[in-house]
MIBA-857214 format. One record per residue (C-alpha): residue number from 1; x, y, z. Coordinates in steps of 0.2 Angstrom, whole numbers, m for minus. Layout:
BEGIN
     k      px      py      pz
   NUM       X       Y       Z
...
***
This chain:
BEGIN
     k      px      py      pz
     1     m54     164     m54
     2     m51     157     m70
     3     m35     146     m78
     4     m29     164     m86
     5     m27     171     m70
     6     m13     158     m65
     7       3     152     m71
     8      10     133     m69
     9      27     126     m64
    10      28     109     m66
    11      43     100     m56
    12      53      85     m59
    13      59      78     m44
    14      75      69     m40
    15      86      64     m25
    16     100      77     m29
    17      92      90     m40
    18      74      95     m45
    19      70     104     m64
    20      56     115     m65
    21      45     123     m80
    22      35     136     m81
    23      21     140     m91
    24       6     151     m95
    25     m11     146     m99
    26      m9     145    m118
    27       5     132    m115
    28      18     144    m118
    29      35     140    m110
    30      40     156     m98
    31      55     148     m90
    32      67     134     m83
    33      78     131     m69
    34      86     116     m62
    35      91     120     m43
    36      99     108     m27
    37      87      97     m18
    38      91     105      m2
    39      81     118       7
    40      94     131       7
    41      93     132     m11
    42      73     132     m14
    43      73     152     m14
    44      81     152     m31
    45      65     143     m38
    46      55     159     m30
    47      67     171     m38
    48      64     162     m55
    49      46     163     m54
    50      45     180     m48
    51      57     183     m64
    52      45     175     m75
    53      29     180     m68
    54      29     198     m75
    55      11     201     m73
    56       9     196     m56
    57      m2     180     m58
    58      m6     167     m43
    59       7     152     m46
    60       2     135     m46
    61      16     122     m42
    62      14     104     m48
    63      23      91     m40
    64      25      72     m47
    65      33      66     m31
    66      27      77     m16
    67      27      62      m5
    68      45      57      m8
    69      60      67     m15
    70      49      82     m16
    71      41      82       1
    72      54      93       9
    73      50     107      m5
    74      32     105      m4
    75      33     107      14
    76      42     123      10
    77      30     130      m2
    78      15     128       8
    79      24     135      22
    80      26     151      10
    81       8     150       6
    82       8     144     m12
    83      m4     131     m21
    84       3     116     m22
    85      m4     101     m32
    86      m1      84     m31
    87       2      75     m50
    88       0      57     m52
    89      14      49     m62
    90       1      41     m75
    91      m6      58     m78
    92      10      68     m82
    93      16      53     m94
    94       1      53    m103
    95       3      71    m106
    96      21      68    m109
    97      16      55    m123
    98       2      67    m132
    99      17      80    m134
   100      21      72    m151
   101      32      59    m158
   102      48      69    m158
   103      46      69    m139
   104      63      62    m130
   105      62      59    m113
   106      71      72    m102
   107      72      82     m85
   108      65      96     m94
   109      51      86    m104
   110      44      78     m91
   111      46      93     m81
   112      34     103     m94
   113      23      88     m96
   114      20      90     m75
   115      15     109     m79
   116       5     102     m92
   117      m5      91     m82
   118      m9     105     m69
   119     m15     116     m82
   120     m27     104     m90
   121     m32      95     m74
   122     m32     110     m61
   123     m48     106     m53
   124     m46      88     m52
   125     m29      87     m45
   126     m29      85     m26
   127     m18      99     m15
   128      m2      91     m10
   129      m3      89      10
   130      12      82      16
   131       5      80      32
   132      19      74      46
   133       8      61      54
   134       3      51      38
   135      20      54      31
   136      27      46      48
   137      13      32      45
   138      17      29      26
   139      35      28      29
   140      32      13      44
   141      19       4      32
   142      31       4      20
   143      44      m3      32
   144      32     m16      37
   145      29     m21      20
   146      46     m25      17
   147      50     m33      33
   148      36     m46      27
   149      45     m48      11
   150      62     m53      19
   151      52     m63      32
   152      43     m72      18
   153      58     m75       8
   154      67     m83      24
   155      54     m96      28
   156      55    m101       9
   157      72    m106      12
   158      69    m113      28
   159      57    m124      19
   160      69    m130       9
   161      83    m136      21
   162      68    m144      30
   163      62    m153      18
   164      81    m162      16
   165      82    m163      35
   166      65    m168      40
   167      54    m175      25
   168      40    m176      35
   169      41    m158      45
   170      24    m152      40
   171      17    m165      54
   172      26    m155      67
   173      20    m137      65
   174       6    m129      54
   175      17    m115      54
   176      36    m117      53
   177      40     m97      56
   178      31     m99      74
   179      41     m96      91
   180      39    m115      96
   181      43    m120      79
   182      59    m109      78
   183      64    m115      94
   184      64    m131      88
   185      73    m128      71
   186      86    m118      82
   187      90    m133      94
   188      88    m149      82
   189      93    m141      65
   190      94    m161      59
   191      89    m177      66
   192     105    m181      76
   193     101    m168      90
   194      83    m176      94
   195      82    m182     112
   196      69    m193     121
   197      53    m188     123
   198      52    m184     140
   199      68    m171     137
   200      59    m166     122
   201      43    m162     130
   202      51    m153     145
   203      60    m142     133
   204      45    m138     121
   205      31    m134     136
   206      37    m118     142
   207      40    m112     125
   208      24    m118     118
   209      16    m111     133
   210       8    m130     138
   211       4    m134     120
   212      17    m146     116
   213      10    m161     123
   214      17    m179     127
   215       8    m185     110
   216      13    m171     101
   217      31    m175     105
   218      29    m193     101
   219      21    m189      84
   220      38    m179      80
   221      49    m192      84
   222      38    m206      76
   223      38    m195      60
   224      56    m193      61
   225      59    m213      62
   226      47    m215      49
   227      57    m204      37
   228      70    m217      35
   229      83    m201      30
   230     101    m208      27
   231     116    m200      36
   232     126    m189      23
   233     142    m178      25
   234     143    m161      28
   235     126    m161      38
   236     135    m149      51
   237     137    m137      35
   238     118    m137      30
   239     114    m136      49
   240     123    m120      50
   241     112    m114      35
   242      97    m119      45
   243     103    m110      61
   244     108     m93      51
   245      90     m93      43
   246      81     m96      60
   247      92     m82      68
   248      86     m71      53
   249      68     m75      56
   250      67     m73      75
   251      76     m55      71
   252      62     m50      58
   253      50     m56      71
   254      54     m45      83
   255      54     m31      70
   256      37     m36      65
   257      30     m36      83
   258      39     m18      85
   259      32     m11      69
   260      15     m17      73
   261      16     m10      91
   262      20       5      83
   263       7       6      71
   264      m7       3      83
   265       0      18      93
   266      m1      28      77
   267     m18      24      72
   268     m26      27      91
   269     m17      44      89
   270     m25      49      73
   271     m41      44      81
   272     m48      34      64
   273     m62      23      65
   274     m60      13      48
   275     m57      m5      61
   276     m76      m4      63
   277     m79      m8      46
   278     m81     m29      43
   279     m66     m36      36
   280     m55     m20      39
   281     m40     m24      53
   282     m29     m14      59
   283     m15     m16      46
   284     m28     m14      32
   285     m34       2      40
   286     m16      10      42
   287     m13       5      22
   288     m27      15      17
   289     m24      30      28
   290      m6      32      23
   291     m11      32       5
   292     m24      43       7
   293     m16      56      18
   294     m26      71      26
   295     m43      69      20
   296     m46      87      19
   297     m36      87       2
   298     m51      78      m5
   299     m66      89     m10
   300     m78      75     m12
   301     m78      55     m13
   302     m77      57     m32
   303     m58      66     m30
   304     m53      52     m19
   305     m60      39     m30
   306     m52      48     m45
   307     m35      48     m34
   308     m36      29     m30
   309     m40      24     m49
   310     m55      16     m43
   311     m69      27     m52
   312     m75      15     m69
   313     m68      21     m85
   314     m84      23     m97
   315     m78      16    m113
   316     m92      17    m128
   317     m94      19    m145
   318    m110      20    m157
   319    m120      17    m143
   320    m111       2    m135
   321    m102       5    m121
   322     m93      m5    m105
   323     m86      m1     m88
   324     m68      m4     m88
   325     m54      m3     m73
   326     m43      11     m75
   327     m23      10     m74
   328     m22      26     m68
   329     m22      33     m48
   330     m14      27     m34
   331     m11       7     m38
   332      m7       3     m19
   333     m23      10     m14
   334     m32       3     m27
   335     m27     m14     m22
   336     m30     m12      m6
   337     m48      m8      m9
   338     m50     m20     m22
   339     m44     m35     m11
   340     m56     m26       3
   341     m70     m28      m9
   342     m66     m46     m12
   343     m67     m51       7
   344     m84     m40       8
   345     m93     m52      m4
   346     m86     m68       3
   347     m98     m81       9
   348     m95     m92      25
   349     m96    m113      22
   350    m111    m111      31
   351    m118    m100      16
   352    m118     m83      27
   353    m110     m68      18
   354     m98     m58      28
   355    m107     m42      22
   356    m124     m45      17
   357    m127     m28       9
   358    m112     m28      m1
   359    m115     m46      m6
   360    m133     m41     m12
   361    m126     m27     m21
   362    m112     m37     m30
   363    m126     m50     m34
   364    m137     m36     m41
   365    m124     m29     m54
   366    m120     m49     m58
   367    m137     m51     m63
   368    m137     m35     m75
   369    m124     m42     m84
   370    m108     m37     m78
   371     m94     m48     m75
   372     m86     m50     m58
   373     m73     m38     m60
   374     m84     m25     m65
   375     m95     m28     m50
   376     m81     m27     m38
   377     m75     m12     m45
   378     m92      m5     m41
   379     m90     m12     m24
   380     m73      m3     m21
   381     m80      13     m28
   382     m95      12     m16
   383     m82       7      m3
   384     m72      23      m6
   385     m88      34      m3
   386     m91      25      14
   387     m71      26      19
   388     m73      45      13
   389     m88      50      24
   390     m81      39      39
   391     m65      49      38
   392     m73      65      36
   393     m84      65      50
   394     m75      53      62
   395     m90      42      64
   396     m90      23      65
   397     m97      10      53
   398    m115       7      54
   399    m121      m9      46
   400    m135      m4      33
   401    m152     m13      38
   402    m158     m24      24
   403    m173     m22      16
   404    m187     m35      20
   405    m195     m45       6
   406    m211     m32       5
   407    m199     m17       3
   408    m192      m9     m13
***
């Protein structure tokens, strides 16, 4: 089928209403409709399509946010047997800017830009595939990210309070948000609550699983004495702030533990093998899975690379050019793969690379004159091919055999 056999509908999705614009293959506007974003009103969209589609052509729906506000519509359209494409925001925005200097942002204009992007990139756009498992995984990953942000904010606030109450607090615990440390701050928010060595040890030993010895308690008390902190007014008020932060941290630690267990369960249910790649832990794997979704919606690794915005963009003029990182694509997936590439080429203090093959690949591109960033983009692109193959076939990662000195 050619592009003349389709008509194209771009839909600008919002929380309360959706706006749709229909165009033909010649970019002629056939109709427009704004309808509520509840499933009960979705048949209005189909009725509008049938009214405008006088020649009975196949309809292609382009959705800019098929996994957010538009997920319910995408599921409904797919169940009805329609072809639904996911349109990246950067692509539709570029189409909108190319419409001319008189373009003014509006829901109608955005929907028309999405329809135009669907027309121009029909073969390159991935099919919208709002699978319940991957959608739920994405929701859980985003929730975990939010928990981590809140937790980091609270840890920074706790650092501020401890710097006043215990200037040498970093000598106590390497991580002030660990259970033993939180127990200490909860029961000793300032030095006036401290007991002698034996009483302190009797409290901390069970909490720390026998890690806090008498020597550790001595180090804590000696550091407190050495700080020579003077007693100041309103210490109880500041202690209340510390205790409040500790309670919040304990709450978020429990929520983080629950989220991690749920993510581990979902990862096993999806029968994924990405954690067999060196440097890919459970959290990295579920982040990749949640952004990619069902691998079946990508025909090949090139389409997945374009979706992630990892395929190097070659810019040239007069025979001279260079590869640049593109700003299009899924930025969260792009960042995850890029930082994975950084881990792949890391070398230990003993000079042993984490992944010898990728390290050699990196050094090869550096020797060819590429910058570190360009070489990392190339590694990211190769990683995408590996991830695509593993998800497609369900196989585990196999470390490539290194060539010997005599082999080419």
